[in-house]
N, C-alpha and C positions, 0 to 999 in steps of 0.2 A: 303441728299441734299434737298429733298422735305420738310422735317421738317423745315429746315432753311427758305425756301421760305414761308412756311405756317406761321412761326413766324413773318416774315417781313410783310406779308399780313395782319395778324391780328393786328400787330402794326400800320400799315398804316391806317386801318379802325378805330382803337381805337383813333388814333391821329385826324382823321377827325371828329369823333363823339365828341371828347373833344372840338375841335375848334368850332363846331356848337353849342354845349351846352353852352360854355362860352359866345359866341356872342349873343345867342338868349334867354338865361334864366338868367336874371340879378340877380335872387334870389341866384344863386349859388355863386356869388361873395361875398355875405354877410355871408356865412358860413366860419368860420375861418380856418377849416381844409382843405376845398376844395378851398380856395381862391387862393392857389398857383396852377399853371397849372400842375406841376409835380405830385402833389398828385392826382389831378383829372384824369390825364392820367394813373397813376398806377391803380386807382380804375376801370376805364373803361376797361383797358387791362385785369385785373383779371375777370371782369364781362363778357368780350367777350370770354375769354377762358372757363369760366363756361357755357355760353350760347351755345357755339359751341361744348362743350364736347370734347375738344381737350386736348391731353396730350403731350406737347412738351418734358417734362422731361421723360415721359414714353417711348418715341421713342428711347431714349438713355439708357433705363434700370434703370433710377433713381427713377421714380415715383411708387415705390412698397408699400408705406406707406398708411396712411389714404388719403381719397379722397380730403379733404380740403387742405392738404399739397401739393398734386399734383396740384390742381387748383391754389393755391396762388404761388407756385414755378414756374409753367408754365407761369403765368401772369407776374411774375417778370423777367423771362427769355425773354418774349416778350418785356418788357420794355427795358431790357439791350441790346437786339439785335437791336431794333429800334433806341435806342440812339447811338449805335456804327455805324450803317449804316448812320444815320443822320450826325454824326461827319465826317465820311469818305466823304460823298457827299459834305458837306460844305468845307472840305479841298480841294477836287478836283475842286470845283467851284472857290476857291480863287486863284488857279494857272493859 
C-alpha cells in the first residue's frame, strides 16, 4: 500500500517539475524528443526514481536484475500509475 502511495507521490512531484520546466525553460521546447510533454514527464519520472533511489518494482519482487533495469522499470511504473490516477480523477470530476 505504501509503495503505491510512494509511486503516486513521485509521479505528482515529477509532473510538477515537468510543468515548471516546460513553462520556465523555453529551450526545452526546441529539442524534438523533449518537445512532447509525455516524453519529458517520463524522463523526469525516471530521474526522480534514480535520485530518490527508490525501487517500486523491487517492493513487489520484480527488480532483481541490473540496477538500470530497475530504475527505468520503476520510472515507467510511476508514469503508468500517475496516468491511471489522473484518468480516474478526470472521470470522477466529469460526473
